[in-house]
DRENDO-1510 file (C-alpha; in Angstrom, 1 decimal, always signed):
<recs>
REC; n; res; u; v; w
REC; 1; MET; +312.2; +279.8; +108.2 .
REC; 2; PRO; +312.2; +276.0; +108.9 .
REC; 3; GLY; +315.4; +274.5; +110.2 .
REC; 4; LYS; +315.9; +271.4; +112.4 .
REC; 5; ALA; +313.6; +269.7; +114.9 .
REC; 6; TYR; +314.3; +267.5; +117.8 .
REC; 7; ILE; +311.8; +265.3; +119.7 .
REC; 8; HIS; +312.5; +263.8; +123.2 .
REC; 9; THR; +310.1; +261.0; +124.0 .
REC; 10; PHE; +309.1; +259.7; +127.4 .
REC; 11; GLY; +307.0; +256.7; +128.1 .
REC; 12; CYS; +305.4; +253.9; +126.1 .
REC; 13; GLN; +305.6; +252.7; +122.5 .
REC; 14; MET; +302.4; +254.7; +121.7 .
REC; 15; ASN; +304.4; +257.8; +122.5 .
REC; 16; GLU; +307.2; +256.7; +120.3 .
REC; 17; TYR; +304.6; +256.3; +117.5 .
REC; 18; ASP; +303.1; +259.7; +118.2 .
REC; 19; SER; +306.7; +261.2; +118.1 .
REC; 20; ALA; +307.3; +259.6; +114.7 .
REC; 21; ARG; +304.0; +261.1; +113.5 .
REC; 22; MET; +305.1; +264.5; +114.8 .
REC; 23; MET; +308.4; +264.3; +113.0 .
REC; 24; GLY; +306.6; +263.3; +109.8 .
REC; 25; LEU; +304.4; +266.4; +110.0 .
REC; 26; LEU; +307.5; +268.6; +110.7 .
REC; 27; GLN; +309.3; +267.2; +107.7 .
REC; 28; LYS; +306.4; +268.3; +105.5 .
REC; 29; MET; +306.9; +271.8; +106.9 .
REC; 30; GLY; +310.5; +271.7; +105.8 .
REC; 31; PHE; +312.2; +270.7; +109.0 .
REC; 32; ASP; +315.1; +268.2; +109.1 .
REC; 33; PRO; +315.6; +265.9; +112.1 .
REC; 34; ALA; +318.2; +267.2; +114.6 .
REC; 35; GLY; +320.6; +264.8; +116.3 .
REC; 36; SER; +320.5; +266.7; +119.5 .
REC; 37; PRO; +318.6; +269.7; +121.1 .
REC; 38; GLU; +321.7; +271.8; +120.8 .
REC; 39; GLU; +321.3; +272.0; +117.0 .
REC; 40; ALA; +317.5; +272.3; +117.0 .
REC; 41; ASP; +315.3; +275.2; +116.1 .
REC; 42; VAL; +312.2; +273.4; +117.4 .
REC; 43; ILE; +312.3; +271.1; +120.4 .
REC; 44; ILE; +309.3; +269.0; +121.3 .
REC; 45; VAL; +309.0; +267.0; +124.6 .
REC; 46; ASN; +306.5; +264.2; +124.3 .
REC; 47; THR; +305.5; +263.4; +127.8 .
REC; 48; CYS; +304.2; +260.5; +130.0 .
REC; 49; SER; +302.1; +260.8; +133.2 .
REC; 50; VAL; +301.6; +257.1; +134.1 .
REC; 51; ARG; +303.9; +257.5; +137.1 .
REC; 52; GLU; +304.8; +260.5; +139.2 .
REC; 53; LYS; +308.5; +260.1; +138.6 .
REC; 54; ALA; +308.0; +260.4; +134.8 .
REC; 55; GLU; +306.3; +263.7; +135.3 .
REC; 56; GLN; +309.2; +264.9; +137.4 .
REC; 57; LYS; +311.6; +263.9; +134.7 .
REC; 58; VAL; +309.7; +266.2; +132.2 .
REC; 59; TYR; +310.2; +269.3; +134.3 .
REC; 60; SER; +313.9; +268.4; +134.9 .
REC; 61; LEU; +314.4; +268.1; +131.2 .
REC; 62; LEU; +312.6; +271.4; +130.5 .
REC; 63; GLY; +314.9; +273.1; +132.9 .
REC; 64; ARG; +317.9; +271.9; +130.9 .
REC; 65; LEU; +316.4; +272.9; +127.6 .
REC; 66; LYS; +315.9; +276.5; +128.8 .
REC; 67; VAL; +319.4; +277.3; +127.7 .
REC; 68; HIS; +318.6; +276.6; +124.0 .
REC; 69; LYS; +315.8; +279.1; +124.2 .
REC; 70; LYS; +318.4; +281.8; +125.2 .
REC; 71; ARG; +321.2; +280.7; +122.9 .
REC; 72; ARG; +319.4; +280.3; +119.6 .
REC; 73; GLY; +315.8; +281.2; +120.2 .
REC; 74; ALA; +314.5; +277.6; +119.9 .
REC; 75; THR; +310.8; +277.1; +120.0 .
REC; 76; ILE; +309.9; +274.7; +122.9 .
REC; 77; ALA; +306.7; +272.6; +122.8 .
REC; 78; VAL; +305.3; +270.1; +125.3 .
REC; 79; GLY; +302.9; +267.4; +124.2 .
REC; 80; GLY; +301.6; +264.1; +125.3 .
REC; 81; CYS; +300.0; +262.9; +128.5 .
REC; 82; VAL; +301.5; +265.4; +131.0 .
REC; 83; ALA; +300.5; +268.2; +128.7 .
REC; 84; GLN; +296.9; +266.9; +128.5 .
REC; 85; GLN; +296.8; +266.5; +132.3 .
REC; 86; LEU; +298.3; +269.9; +133.3 .
REC; 87; GLY; +297.4; +272.0; +130.3 .
REC; 88; GLU; +298.4; +275.7; +130.5 .
REC; 89; LYS; +299.7; +275.2; +134.0 .
REC; 90; ILE; +302.9; +274.2; +132.2 .
REC; 91; PHE; +303.3; +277.8; +131.0 .
REC; 92; GLU; +303.2; +278.9; +134.7 .
REC; 93; LYS; +305.8; +276.5; +135.9 .
REC; 94; ALA; +308.0; +276.8; +132.7 .
REC; 95; PRO; +307.3; +280.2; +131.2 .
REC; 96; TYR; +309.9; +279.7; +128.4 .
REC; 97; VAL; +307.6; +277.0; +126.9 .
REC; 98; ASP; +305.9; +278.2; +123.7 .
REC; 99; VAL; +303.4; +275.5; +122.8 .
REC; 100; VAL; +301.4; +273.0; +124.9 .
REC; 101; PHE; +299.3; +270.4; +123.1 .
REC; 102; GLY; +297.5; +267.3; +124.2 .
REC; 103; THR; +297.1; +263.7; +123.0 .
REC; 104; HIS; +294.3; +264.5; +120.6 .
REC; 105; ASN; +295.8; +267.5; +118.7 .
REC; 106; ILE; +298.9; +266.1; +117.0 .
REC; 107; ASP; +297.6; +267.1; +113.6 .
REC; 108; ARG; +297.5; +270.8; +114.7 .
REC; 109; LEU; +301.2; +270.8; +115.5 .
REC; 110; PRO; +302.3; +272.5; +112.2 .
REC; 111; GLU; +299.8; +275.3; +112.8 .
REC; 112; MET; +300.8; +275.7; +116.4 .
REC; 113; ILE; +304.5; +275.7; +115.7 .
REC; 114; SER; +304.1; +278.3; +112.9 .
REC; 115; ARG; +302.1; +280.6; +115.2 .
REC; 116; ALA; +304.6; +280.4; +118.0 .
REC; 117; ARG; +307.5; +281.0; +115.7 .
REC; 118; GLY; +305.9; +283.6; +113.5 .
REC; 119; GLU; +303.8; +285.6; +115.9 .
REC; 120; GLY; +305.8; +284.9; +119.1 .
REC; 121; GLU; +302.6; +283.9; +121.0 .
REC; 122; ARG; +302.0; +281.1; +123.4 .
REC; 123; VAL; +299.8; +278.5; +121.8 .
REC; 124; SER; +297.8; +275.6; +123.3 .
REC; 125; GLY; +295.8; +272.8; +121.9 .
REC; 126; LEU; +294.1; +270.7; +124.6 .
REC; 127; GLU; +290.7; +269.7; +123.3 .
REC; 128; MET; +289.7; +266.1; +123.3 .
REC; 129; TRP; +287.8; +264.7; +120.4 .
REC; 130; GLU; +285.7; +261.6; +119.7 .
REC; 131; ARG; +288.2; +260.8; +116.9 .
REC; 132; PRO; +291.7; +261.7; +118.0 .
REC; 133; SER; +293.9; +263.3; +115.3 .
REC; 134; THR; +296.9; +261.0; +116.1 .
REC; 135; PHE; +296.8; +259.4; +112.7 .
REC; 136; GLU; +297.3; +262.3; +110.2 .
REC; 137; GLY; +300.2; +261.8; +107.8 .
REC; 138; ASP; +302.9; +259.2; +107.6 .
REC; 139; GLN; +305.3; +258.6; +110.4 .
REC; 140; TYR; +309.0; +259.5; +110.1 .
REC; 141; LEU; +311.3; +256.6; +109.7 .
REC; 142; GLU; +315.1; +256.6; +109.6 .
REC; 143; GLU; +316.7; +255.2; +106.5 .
REC; 144; GLY; +316.8; +251.4; +106.6 .
REC; 145; THR; +314.3; +251.1; +109.4 .
REC; 146; VAL; +313.0; +247.5; +109.6 .
REC; 147; LYS; +310.6; +247.7; +112.6 .
REC; 148; ALA; +307.8; +250.1; +113.1 .
REC; 149; TYR; +304.8; +250.7; +115.3 .
REC; 150; VAL; +301.2; +251.1; +114.2 .
REC; 151; THR; +298.6; +252.5; +116.6 .
REC; 152; ILE; +295.3; +250.7; +115.9 .
REC; 153; MET; +293.3; +252.3; +118.7 .
REC; 154; THR; +293.6; +255.0; +121.4 .
REC; 155; GLY; +292.1; +255.6; +124.8 .
REC; 156; CYS; +290.6; +253.2; +127.3 .
REC; 157; ASP; +287.2; +252.5; +128.9 .
REC; 158; ASN; +288.4; +250.2; +131.7 .
REC; 159; PHE; +289.2; +252.8; +134.3 .
REC; 160; CYS; +291.4; +250.6; +136.5 .
REC; 161; ALA; +291.7; +252.2; +140.0 .
REC; 162; TYR; +295.3; +253.2; +139.6 .
REC; 163; CYS; +295.4; +254.3; +136.0 .
REC; 164; ILE; +295.4; +257.8; +134.6 .
REC; 165; VAL; +295.3; +256.8; +130.9 .
REC; 166; PRO; +291.5; +257.2; +130.3 .
REC; 167; LEU; +291.8; +260.8; +131.7 .
REC; 168; VAL; +294.7; +261.8; +129.5 .
REC; 169; ARG; +294.2; +259.6; +126.4 .
REC; 170; GLY; +290.4; +259.8; +126.4 .
REC; 171; ARG; +287.8; +257.2; +125.8 .
REC; 172; GLU; +288.4; +254.2; +123.6 .
REC; 173; TYR; +288.5; +254.7; +119.8 .
REC; 174; SER; +289.3; +252.1; +117.2 .
REC; 175; ARG; +290.8; +253.2; +113.9 .
REC; 176; PRO; +289.0; +251.8; +110.8 .
REC; 177; SER; +290.6; +248.6; +109.7 .
REC; 178; ARG; +291.1; +249.9; +106.2 .
REC; 179; GLU; +293.1; +252.8; +107.5 .
REC; 180; VAL; +295.3; +250.5; +109.6 .
REC; 181; LEU; +295.9; +248.1; +106.8 .
REC; 182; ASP; +296.8; +250.9; +104.4 .
REC; 183; GLU; +299.4; +252.1; +106.8 .
REC; 184; VAL; +300.9; +248.7; +107.2 .
REC; 185; ARG; +301.1; +248.3; +103.4 .
REC; 186; ARG; +302.8; +251.6; +103.1 .
REC; 187; LEU; +305.3; +250.6; +105.7 .
REC; 188; ALA; +306.0; +247.3; +103.8 .
REC; 189; GLU; +306.6; +249.3; +100.7 .
REC; 190; ARG; +309.2; +251.4; +102.7 .
REC; 191; GLY; +311.1; +248.3; +103.6 .
REC; 192; VAL; +309.7; +247.6; +107.1 .
REC; 193; LYS; +309.6; +243.9; +107.9 .
REC; 194; GLU; +308.2; +243.9; +111.4 .
REC; 195; VAL; +305.1; +245.8; +112.7 .
REC; 196; ILE; +304.0; +246.1; +116.3 .
REC; 197; LEU; +300.3; +246.9; +116.6 .
REC; 198; LEU; +299.6; +249.3; +119.5 .
REC; 199; GLY; +296.7; +250.1; +121.8 .
REC; 200; GLN; +295.9; +250.6; +125.4 .
REC; 201; ASN; +293.9; +247.4; +125.1 .
REC; 202; VAL; +294.2; +245.9; +121.6 .
REC; 203; ASN; +291.9; +243.0; +122.6 .
REC; 204; SER; +288.9; +245.3; +122.7 .
REC; 205; TYR; +289.6; +246.7; +119.2 .
REC; 206; GLY; +286.4; +247.0; +117.3 .
REC; 207; LYS; +284.0; +246.3; +120.1 .
REC; 208; LYS; +282.9; +249.9; +120.5 .
REC; 209; ASN; +283.1; +251.6; +117.1 .
REC; 210; GLY; +285.2; +249.4; +114.8 .
REC; 211; ASP; +284.3; +247.4; +111.8 .
REC; 212; CYS; +285.9; +244.1; +112.8 .
REC; 213; SER; +287.4; +242.3; +115.8 .
REC; 214; PHE; +291.0; +242.3; +116.8 .
REC; 215; PRO; +291.6; +238.7; +115.7 .
REC; 216; HIS; +290.1; +239.5; +112.3 .
REC; 217; LEU; +292.3; +242.6; +111.9 .
REC; 218; LEU; +295.4; +240.6; +113.0 .
REC; 219; ARG; +294.8; +237.9; +110.4 .
REC; 220; GLN; +294.6; +240.6; +107.7 .
REC; 221; VAL; +297.8; +242.2; +108.8 .
REC; 222; CYS; +299.6; +238.8; +108.8 .
REC; 223; ARG; +298.6; +238.3; +105.2 .
REC; 224; ILE; +300.2; +241.5; +103.9 .
REC; 225; ASP; +303.2; +240.8; +101.6 .
REC; 226; GLY; +306.5; +242.1; +102.8 .
REC; 227; ILE; +305.6; +242.0; +106.5 .
REC; 228; GLU; +307.5; +239.1; +108.0 .
REC; 229; ARG; +306.9; +239.6; +111.7 .
REC; 230; VAL; +303.8; +240.8; +113.6 .
REC; 231; ARG; +303.6; +241.6; +117.3 .
REC; 232; PHE; +301.0; +243.5; +119.4 .
REC; 233; VAL; +300.8; +245.3; +122.7 .
REC; 234; THR; +299.1; +245.8; +125.1 .
REC; 235; SER; +296.7; +243.0; +125.9 .
REC; 236; HIS; +294.2; +243.2; +128.7 .
REC; 237; PRO; +293.6; +239.6; +130.1 .
REC; 238; LYS; +289.9; +240.2; +130.6 .
REC; 239; ASP; +289.4; +240.5; +126.8 .
REC; 240; PHE; +291.7; +237.8; +125.6 .
REC; 241; SER; +289.5; +235.6; +123.4 .
REC; 242; ASP; +289.9; +232.0; +122.3 .
REC; 243; ASP; +289.8; +233.3; +118.7 .
REC; 244; LEU; +292.9; +235.4; +119.5 .
REC; 245; VAL; +294.6; +232.3; +121.0 .
REC; 246; SER; +293.9; +230.5; +117.7 .
REC; 247; CYS; +295.8; +233.2; +115.7 .
REC; 248; PHE; +299.1; +232.1; +117.3 .
REC; 249; GLY; +298.6; +228.6; +115.9 .
REC; 250; GLU; +297.6; +229.9; +112.5 .
REC; 251; PHE; +300.4; +232.3; +111.5 .
REC; 252; GLU; +304.1; +231.6; +111.8 .
REC; 253; LYS; +304.8; +235.4; +111.3 .
REC; 254; LEU; +302.8; +236.2; +114.5 .
REC; 255; CYS; +305.7; +236.2; +116.8 .
REC; 256; PRO; +305.7; +233.7; +119.8 .
REC; 257; HIS; +306.0; +236.4; +122.4 .
REC; 258; LEU; +303.2; +238.1; +124.3 .
REC; 259; HIS; +303.2; +241.0; +126.8 .
REC; 260; LEU; +300.4; +240.2; +129.1 .
REC; 261; PRO; +300.2; +242.6; +132.1 .
REC; 262; ALA; +299.2; +240.8; +135.3 .
REC; 263; GLN; +299.8; +243.8; +137.8 .
REC; 264; SER; +299.3; +241.4; +140.8 .
REC; 265; GLY; +299.1; +237.7; +141.6 .
REC; 266; SER; +296.5; +238.3; +144.3 .
REC; 267; ASP; +292.8; +238.0; +143.5 .
REC; 268; ARG; +292.0; +240.4; +146.3 .
REC; 269; ILE; +294.3; +243.1; +144.9 .
REC; 270; LEU; +293.2; +242.4; +141.3 .
REC; 271; GLU; +289.6; +243.1; +142.4 .
REC; 272; ARG; +290.6; +246.3; +144.2 .
REC; 273; MET; +292.4; +247.4; +141.1 .
REC; 274; GLY; +289.3; +246.9; +139.0 .
REC; 275; ARG; +291.1; +244.5; +136.6 .
REC; 276; LYS; +288.0; +242.2; +136.1 .
REC; 277; TYR; +289.9; +238.9; +136.0 .
REC; 278; THR; +291.3; +236.4; +138.5 .
REC; 279; ARG; +294.7; +234.8; +138.8 .
REC; 280; ASP; +293.2; +231.5; +137.5 .
REC; 281; HIS; +291.7; +233.2; +134.5 .
REC; 282; TYR; +295.1; +234.7; +133.7 .
REC; 283; LEU; +296.9; +231.4; +134.0 .
REC; 284; SER; +294.3; +229.7; +131.8 .
REC; 285; ILE; +295.3; +232.2; +129.0 .
REC; 286; VAL; +298.9; +231.3; +129.4 .
REC; 287; GLU; +298.1; +227.6; +129.3 .
REC; 288; LYS; +296.0; +227.9; +126.2 .
REC; 289; LEU; +298.7; +229.8; +124.4 .
REC; 290; ARG; +301.4; +227.3; +125.3 .
REC; 291; LYS; +299.2; +224.5; +123.9 .
REC; 292; VAL; +298.9; +226.2; +120.4 .
REC; 293; ARG; +302.4; +227.7; +120.4 .
REC; 294; PRO; +304.8; +225.7; +122.7 .
REC; 295; ASP; +307.7; +228.1; +122.1 .
REC; 296; ILE; +305.8; +231.2; +123.2 .
REC; 297; THR; +307.4; +233.4; +125.9 .
REC; 298; PHE; +305.8; +236.1; +128.1 .
REC; 299; SER; +306.5; +239.4; +129.6 .
REC; 300; SER; +304.4; +241.4; +132.0 .
REC; 301; ASP; +303.8; +244.4; +134.2 .
REC; 302; PHE; +303.5; +244.5; +138.0 .
REC; 303; ILE; +302.7; +247.1; +140.6 .
REC; 304; VAL; +304.0; +246.6; +144.1 .
REC; 305; GLY; +302.6; +248.3; +147.1 .
REC; 306; PHE; +299.1; +248.9; +145.8 .
REC; 307; PRO; +296.9; +250.3; +148.6 .
REC; 308; GLY; +296.0; +247.5; +151.0 .
REC; 309; GLU; +298.6; +245.0; +149.7 .
REC; 310; THR; +299.6; +242.7; +152.5 .
REC; 311; ASP; +302.7; +240.5; +152.7 .
REC; 312; GLU; +300.5; +237.5; +151.6 .
REC; 313; ASP; +299.2; +239.4; +148.6 .
REC; 314; PHE; +302.8; +240.2; +147.6 .
REC; 315; ARG; +303.8; +236.5; +148.0 .
REC; 316; GLN; +301.1; +235.6; +145.6 .
REC; 317; THR; +302.6; +237.9; +143.1 .
REC; 318; LEU; +306.0; +236.3; +143.5 .
REC; 319; SER; +304.5; +232.9; +143.1 .
REC; 320; LEU; +302.8; +233.9; +139.8 .
REC; 321; ILE; +306.1; +235.1; +138.5 .
REC; 322; GLU; +307.6; +231.7; +139.5 .
REC; 323; GLU; +304.8; +229.8; +137.8 .
REC; 324; VAL; +304.7; +231.7; +134.5 .
REC; 325; ARG; +308.5; +232.3; +134.4 .
REC; 326; TYR; +308.4; +235.5; +132.4 .
REC; 327; ASP; +311.3; +236.4; +130.2 .
REC; 328; ILE; +311.1; +239.9; +131.6 .
REC; 329; SER; +308.7; +242.0; +133.7 .
REC; 330; PHE; +308.4; +245.7; +134.1 .
REC; 331; SER; +307.7; +246.4; +137.8 .
REC; 332; PHE; +307.1; +249.7; +139.7 .
REC; 333; ARG; +306.1; +251.0; +143.1 .
REC; 334; TYR; +302.5; +252.1; +143.2 .
REC; 335; SER; +302.3; +255.9; +142.6 .
REC; 336; PRO; +299.1; +257.7; +143.3 .
REC; 337; ARG; +297.9; +259.6; +140.2 .
REC; 338; PRO; +295.5; +262.6; +140.4 .
REC; 339; GLY; +291.9; +261.8; +139.5 .
REC; 340; THR; +292.2; +258.0; +140.0 .
REC; 341; ARG; +290.1; +256.0; +142.5 .
REC; 342; ALA; +293.2; +254.5; +144.2 .
REC; 343; ALA; +294.6; +257.9; +145.1 .
REC; 344; GLY; +291.8; +258.3; +147.6 .
REC; 345; PHE; +292.2; +254.9; +149.2 .
REC; 346; GLU; +293.2; +255.3; +152.9 .
REC; 347; ASP; +295.3; +252.2; +153.4 .
REC; 348; GLN; +298.3; +253.4; +151.4 .
REC; 349; VAL; +301.4; +251.2; +151.8 .
REC; 350; PRO; +304.5; +252.8; +153.3 .
REC; 351; GLU; +307.2; +253.8; +150.8 .
REC; 352; GLU; +309.9; +251.7; +152.6 .
REC; 353; VAL; +307.7; +248.6; +152.3 .
REC; 354; LYS; +307.2; +249.4; +148.6 .
REC; 355; ARG; +310.9; +249.7; +148.1 .
REC; 356; GLU; +311.7; +246.4; +149.8 .
REC; 357; ARG; +309.1; +244.5; +147.9 .
REC; 358; LEU; +310.2; +246.0; +144.5 .
REC; 359; ILE; +313.8; +244.9; +145.2 .
REC; 360; GLU; +312.7; +241.4; +146.1 .
REC; 361; LEU; +310.4; +241.1; +143.0 .
REC; 362; GLN; +313.1; +242.4; +140.7 .
REC; 363; SER; +315.7; +240.1; +142.2 .
REC; 364; LEU; +313.4; +237.1; +141.5 .
REC; 365; GLN; +312.7; +238.2; +138.0 .
REC; 366; ASN; +316.4; +238.8; +137.2 .
REC; 367; ARG; +317.2; +235.2; +138.3 .
REC; 368; ILE; +314.4; +233.7; +136.1 .
REC; 369; THR; +315.4; +235.9; +133.2 .
REC; 370; LEU; +319.0; +234.8; +133.3 .
REC; 371; GLU; +317.9; +231.1; +133.6 .
REC; 372; ASN; +315.7; +231.5; +130.6 .
REC; 373; TYR; +318.4; +233.2; +128.6 .
REC; 374; ARG; +321.0; +230.6; +129.5 .
REC; 375; SER; +318.7; +227.8; +128.3 .
REC; 376; MET; +319.1; +229.3; +124.8 .
REC; 377; VAL; +322.9; +228.6; +124.7 .
REC; 378; GLY; +323.7; +226.1; +121.9 .
REC; 379; LYS; +320.4; +226.7; +120.1 .
REC; 380; LYS; +320.1; +228.1; +116.5 .
REC; 381; VAL; +317.7; +231.0; +116.1 .
REC; 382; GLU; +316.6; +233.4; +113.4 .
REC; 383; VAL; +317.2; +237.1; +114.2 .
REC; 384; LEU; +315.9; +240.1; +112.3 .
REC; 385; VAL; +318.9; +242.5; +112.3 .
REC; 386; GLU; +318.0; +246.0; +113.4 .
REC; 387; GLY; +321.4; +247.5; +112.8 .
REC; 388; PRO; +324.8; +248.0; +114.4 .
REC; 389; SER; +325.1; +247.4; +118.1 .
REC; 390; LYS; +325.0; +250.6; +120.2 .
REC; 391; ARG; +327.7; +249.4; +122.5 .
REC; 392; ASP; +330.1; +247.8; +120.0 .
REC; 393; ASP; +330.7; +249.2; +116.4 .
REC; 394; ASN; +332.0; +245.8; +115.4 .
REC; 395; LYS; +328.8; +244.0; +116.2 .
REC; 396; TYR; +325.2; +243.9; +114.9 .
REC; 397; THR; +322.1; +243.5; +117.0 .
REC; 398; GLY; +318.8; +241.8; +116.2 .
REC; 399; ARG; +315.9; +240.1; +117.9 .
REC; 400; THR; +314.6; +236.6; +117.9 .
REC; 401; PRO; +310.9; +235.8; +117.3 .
REC; 402; CYS; +310.6; +235.5; +121.1 .
REC; 403; ASN; +311.9; +239.1; +121.4 .
REC; 404; LYS; +315.3; +238.4; +122.9 .
REC; 405; VAL; +318.2; +240.7; +121.9 .
REC; 406; VAL; +321.1; +239.0; +120.2 .
REC; 407; ASN; +324.5; +240.6; +119.5 .
REC; 408; PHE; +326.9; +239.1; +117.0 .
REC; 409; GLU; +329.8; +239.9; +114.7 .
REC; 410; ALA; +329.3; +240.1; +110.9 .
REC; 411; ARG; +331.8; +240.7; +108.1 .
REC; 412; GLU; +329.3; +242.7; +106.0 .
REC; 413; ASP; +326.4; +245.0; +106.4 .
REC; 414; VAL; +323.4; +242.7; +107.3 .
REC; 415; LYS; +321.0; +245.4; +108.6 .
REC; 416; GLY; +317.4; +244.4; +107.7 .
REC; 417; GLN; +318.3; +240.8; +106.9 .
REC; 418; PHE; +317.1; +237.6; +108.6 .
REC; 419; ILE; +320.2; +235.8; +109.9 .
REC; 420; THR; +320.5; +232.4; +111.6 .
REC; 421; VAL; +322.8; +232.5; +114.6 .
REC; 422; GLU; +323.9; +230.0; +117.1 .
REC; 423; ILE; +323.7; +231.3; +120.7 .
REC; 424; VAL; +327.1; +231.1; +122.4 .
REC; 425; ASP; +326.6; +233.0; +125.6 .
REC; 426; ALA; +323.8; +234.5; +127.8 .
REC; 427; PHE; +323.7; +237.7; +129.9 .
REC; 428; SER; +321.1; +239.3; +132.1 .
REC; 429; HIS; +319.1; +240.9; +129.2 .
REC; 430; SER; +320.8; +239.8; +126.0 .
REC; 431; LEU; +322.4; +236.9; +124.1 .
REC; 432; ALA; +325.6; +236.6; +122.2 .
REC; 433; GLY; +325.6; +234.6; +119.0 .
REC; 434; ARG; +327.6; +233.7; +115.9 .
REC; 435; PRO; +326.2; +233.5; +112.4 .
REC; 436; VAL; +325.6; +230.0; +111.1 .
</recs>
């Protein structure tokens, strides 16, 4: 009965990791990965509910997938955060969906798919457990994959005023360090050279139910043979310890790039958001990291138009971006999410004001990004080659330790290798190089 399976992933790296786990479980059932939904017998949509627009995209995609149900009887499943949030209401809005499962029930996917295909019944798995089942089985990796994610913890206990994550991912749970390290070793044996450790707040790993701190886990990962680069995301500034800062000075393979979400540059807005740090505290982390690793670069997240944000609050956000000079930032208009505190705040910012502020912020960031990238021209850097460029078959693409994308020509297959290139040109979000 098994045939081909296709997974469409929305949202964050943790969703990408979850999708890789799902495909690994489906492979054990006998399914082969499909290149497109048109050729799939099972189609899974792994959803994100962080912003309202992402939720709308899910229903738009489901509407387009309906045709595959009619043409070849494909089984359609919806998982992830929207599924956890809306549950069986998805069946009402999209009656051609066969399976709905939440963030804690990935290990049940084979059973649910089998029931839907064999018995023709609608199946749901929406329970939330103290220990999520995200981690069952090895993740699927394409041949020659050199970079992989490893989730070290799930859920969050911070309950920021705008964030729906604790409601759809559950409370914080740290995987046992032995389990994490075993997975990283298996990835190294499969040829992976770079791992990215994932969590809603990796800095709080182990504080609740783990067996070691995050810096201790990070040191152990850095010592695993075969793994040449280590990154992690996401870090909450309130839990960023001096011990973690020290790790950047101890291990060359710990990449000199950090995603450190600020969300706002205004202390008043940070307090309203429930972030539990100040602008000065945030900047002190940046300063400490630059002392131990002068070549470190930063990226961040920003929300514009949070309830009550004034022009002055917004100016403070712009000044923070100017001061830190991020390589890149991910910025969004505030979007009220059901069940969060901020959704009930009365002083919502008009949509037109949000749009204007977002355009101004992104314009500033684009200028700084281009200036940062242009400063690389003439320098020689090491890139880990991820494979052929998606835009030019004659070129390869890789990343520097600082997480900048470099495209270059090569006369032979260099996928998976570390190549030294000289940067010859800079663009808005990538670099051009030539092998040295």
